[in-house]
C-alpha positions as CSV (number, residue, x, y, z in Angstrom):
1,M,78.8,115.9,83.9
2,R,80.5,112.8,81.8
3,L,83.3,111.0,83.9
4,T,86.7,111.0,82.3
5,V,87.6,107.3,80.9
6,L,91.3,106.7,81.5
7,D,93.5,105.0,79.2
8,P,94.9,101.5,80.7
9,N,97.9,101.9,78.3
10,D,99.1,105.5,79.4
11,P,99.9,105.5,83.1
12,E,101.3,109.1,82.5
13,Q,97.9,110.3,81.4
14,K,96.9,113.4,83.4
15,F,93.8,113.2,85.6
16,P,90.8,115.8,85.3
17,S,90.9,118.6,87.7
18,I,89.5,117.5,91.1
19,S,87.2,120.5,90.8
20,Q,85.5,118.4,88.1
21,A,84.6,115.5,90.6
22,L,81.0,114.7,91.0
23,S,78.9,115.6,94.2
24,V,76.8,112.7,94.0
25,P,78.4,110.1,94.5
26,D,80.7,112.4,96.5
27,G,84.0,112.8,94.8
28,L,83.9,110.4,91.8
29,L,86.2,111.9,89.4
30,A,87.2,109.1,86.7
31,V,87.0,105.5,85.6
32,G,89.4,103.0,84.2
33,G,93.1,103.3,83.7
34,C,95.7,101.0,85.5
35,L,97.1,100.7,88.9
36,S,100.7,101.4,87.9
37,K,103.1,102.9,90.2
38,N,103.4,106.1,88.2
39,R,99.5,106.5,88.0
40,L,99.2,106.0,91.9
41,L,101.7,108.3,92.9
42,N,100.4,110.9,90.5
43,A,96.8,110.3,91.7
44,Y,97.6,110.8,95.4
45,R,99.9,113.7,94.9
46,Q,96.7,115.3,93.6
47,G,94.2,114.2,96.4
48,I,92.9,111.3,94.2
49,F,92.6,107.6,95.3
50,P,91.2,104.3,93.6
51,W,88.1,102.7,95.5
52,N,85.8,100.0,93.8
53,S,84.5,96.7,94.4
54,P,86.1,93.6,92.6
55,D,83.1,93.5,89.9
56,E,83.6,97.1,88.9
57,P,86.2,98.9,86.8
58,I,88.9,101.3,88.7
59,L,87.1,104.1,90.2
60,W,89.0,107.2,91.1
61,W,87.8,109.5,93.9
62,S,88.3,113.1,95.6
63,P,85.9,113.7,97.9
64,D,85.0,117.1,99.4
65,P,85.5,117.8,102.4
66,R,88.3,115.6,103.1
67,L,89.2,114.2,106.5
68,V,92.8,114.8,107.6
69,L,94.8,114.7,110.9
70,F,97.7,117.0,111.6
71,P,100.0,114.6,113.5
72,G,100.5,117.2,116.5
73,N,96.8,117.2,117.0
74,L,96.4,113.5,118.0
75,S,94.0,113.0,120.8
76,I,93.9,109.8,122.8
77,S,91.0,108.8,125.0
78,R,91.7,107.7,128.5
79,S,90.7,104.2,128.0
80,L,93.1,103.9,124.9
81,A,95.8,105.7,127.1
82,K,95.6,103.0,129.8
83,T,95.7,100.3,127.2
84,L,98.9,101.7,125.8
85,R,100.2,102.2,129.5
86,K,99.9,98.4,129.9
87,Q,102.3,97.8,126.9
88,K,100.5,94.4,126.4
89,F,101.2,94.8,122.5
90,T,104.4,95.0,120.4
91,V,104.4,97.2,117.5
92,T,106.7,96.9,114.6
93,V,107.1,98.8,111.2
94,D,107.3,97.4,107.7
95,R,107.8,93.8,109.0
96,V,104.8,91.7,107.3
97,F,103.5,94.2,104.9
98,D,101.8,91.6,102.9
99,Q,100.0,90.1,105.7
100,V,98.4,93.3,106.9
101,V,97.1,94.1,103.6
102,M,95.5,90.6,103.3
103,A,94.2,91.2,107.0
104,C,92.6,94.6,105.8
105,A,91.0,92.9,102.8
106,Q,89.1,90.4,104.8
107,P,85.3,91.5,104.7
108,R,83.9,93.0,107.9
109,K,81.1,91.5,109.8
110,E,78.7,94.1,108.3
111,D,80.0,93.9,104.8
112,A,80.3,90.8,102.7
113,G,82.7,92.6,100.2
114,T,86.0,94.3,100.0
115,W,87.3,97.2,98.1
116,I,91.1,95.7,98.3
117,T,91.1,93.9,95.1
118,N,93.8,91.7,93.9
119,G,94.8,94.5,91.9
120,I,95.1,97.0,94.5
121,F,97.2,94.3,96.8
122,Q,99.6,93.8,93.9
123,A,99.9,97.6,93.3
124,F,100.6,98.3,96.8
125,Y,103.0,95.4,97.5
126,G,104.8,97.0,94.7
127,L,105.0,100.2,96.3
128,H,105.8,98.8,99.5
129,R,109.0,97.2,97.7
130,S,109.8,100.3,96.3
131,G,109.8,102.1,99.6
132,D,106.6,104.1,99.0
133,A,104.0,102.2,101.1
134,H,104.3,101.0,104.6
135,S,102.8,99.2,107.6
136,I,102.4,99.2,111.0
137,E,101.9,95.8,112.9
138,V,100.7,95.1,116.2
139,W,101.4,91.7,117.7
140,L,100.0,89.9,120.8
141,K,102.1,86.8,122.2
142,G,103.7,86.5,118.8
143,E,100.4,86.7,116.7
144,L,99.4,89.6,114.3
145,V,96.4,91.2,115.7
146,G,96.1,94.3,114.3
147,G,97.7,97.0,111.8
148,L,97.4,99.4,109.1
149,Y,99.0,100.4,105.7
150,G,99.1,103.4,103.6
151,L,101.5,105.5,101.2
152,A,104.1,107.8,102.2
153,I,104.7,110.8,99.8
154,G,107.2,113.6,101.1
155,Q,105.8,114.7,104.3
156,V,102.4,113.2,103.8
157,F,101.0,109.9,105.0
158,F,98.1,108.6,103.0
159,G,96.1,106.1,105.1
160,E,94.5,103.4,103.3
161,S,93.2,100.7,105.7
162,M,93.5,99.2,109.1
163,F,92.0,96.1,111.0
164,H,92.1,94.4,114.3
165,T,91.4,91.0,115.7
166,E,92.2,92.2,119.3
167,T,90.2,94.9,121.2
168,D,92.2,98.0,120.5
169,A,94.7,96.6,118.3
170,S,94.1,98.9,115.3
171,K,93.7,101.9,117.7
172,V,97.2,101.1,119.1
173,A,98.5,100.9,115.4
174,F,97.1,104.2,114.4
175,V,98.4,106.1,117.7
176,S,101.9,104.3,116.8
177,L,101.7,105.5,113.4
178,V,100.8,109.0,114.2
179,E,103.4,109.4,116.9
180,R,106.1,108.0,114.8
181,L,104.9,110.5,111.9
182,N,105.0,113.5,114.3
183,G,108.8,112.6,115.3
184,W,109.7,112.0,111.5
185,D,108.4,115.7,110.6
186,Y,105.5,114.6,108.8
187,K,102.9,117.4,108.3
188,L,99.6,115.6,107.3
189,V,97.8,112.3,107.4
190,D,95.3,112.0,104.8
191,C,92.2,110.0,106.3
192,Q,90.1,110.0,103.1
193,V,86.3,109.9,104.2
194,T,84.8,110.9,107.5
195,T,84.5,108.5,110.1
196,R,83.4,109.3,113.9
197,H,86.1,106.6,114.9
198,L,88.9,108.7,113.2
199,M,87.4,112.0,114.4
200,N,87.7,111.0,117.8
201,F,91.5,110.9,117.2
202,G,91.5,114.5,116.4
203,A,91.0,114.2,112.6
204,E,89.3,117.1,111.0
205,E,87.2,118.0,107.7
206,I,88.8,120.4,105.5
207,P,87.7,121.5,102.0
208,R,89.2,119.5,99.2
209,I,90.8,122.7,97.8
210,E,92.6,123.5,100.9
211,F,93.7,119.7,101.1
212,A,95.1,120.0,97.5
213,A,97.0,123.1,98.4
214,L,98.5,121.0,101.6
215,L,99.6,118.2,99.2
216,E,101.3,120.6,96.9
217,R,103.2,122.2,99.9
218,Y,104.2,119.1,101.5
219,C,104.4,116.2,99.1
220,D,107.8,117.6,97.7
221,Q,109.2,118.2,101.2
222,L,111.4,115.5,102.6
223,P,110.7,113.8,106.2
224,D,113.3,113.2,108.7
225,A,116.1,110.8,107.6
226,M,115.0,108.4,110.3
227,A,111.6,108.0,108.8
228,W,110.7,104.2,108.4
229,Q,114.0,103.1,109.8
230,D,112.2,102.0,113.1
231,K,111.5,98.2,112.5
């Protein structure tokens, strides 16, 4: 099956049906296009996200199955619960979004590269400024030691990436996010691809077609009015 090549000058161009995504590599659907606000919001609403290395064109994905977390199903290990009770970390919302994304973009020890290109950074910083993308920050003694960021549409939060420089800091960020989302009447957290780390928090795999149906249901529903007001 041939991949759809998107026009970079037409941000309103429709994506192909996610049912046309390749099985190898899993979920690859289209190539090219741009990272405009309209294209990104349109993509995420359909269960599609960009993911590519700096030396590649923009690649658009919709894997099957999809890893998701229903906020009410959050699971916290005993050791993490103990860390949370100690309250050694301070958690904030949307205070230093740019710093969180830049920290997430730093290469991991096991991987010399990053998929958070300058284009991704600029696109999501624009989405943050328009109130669509958000961050959770974790601090220790005034230093940023962990966090995550993602995109919020309706009652769905699309997680993008997280980081930590202090043990458990990213876990604290994730728990803080999900607990807030649950209180703000969010119904779904998109975790994109399966990792044991996220499954330990209660995330589960669901068929792509079921995920798309949930997006159609919840992306047009408003969360609580207090969502993202906790700074």
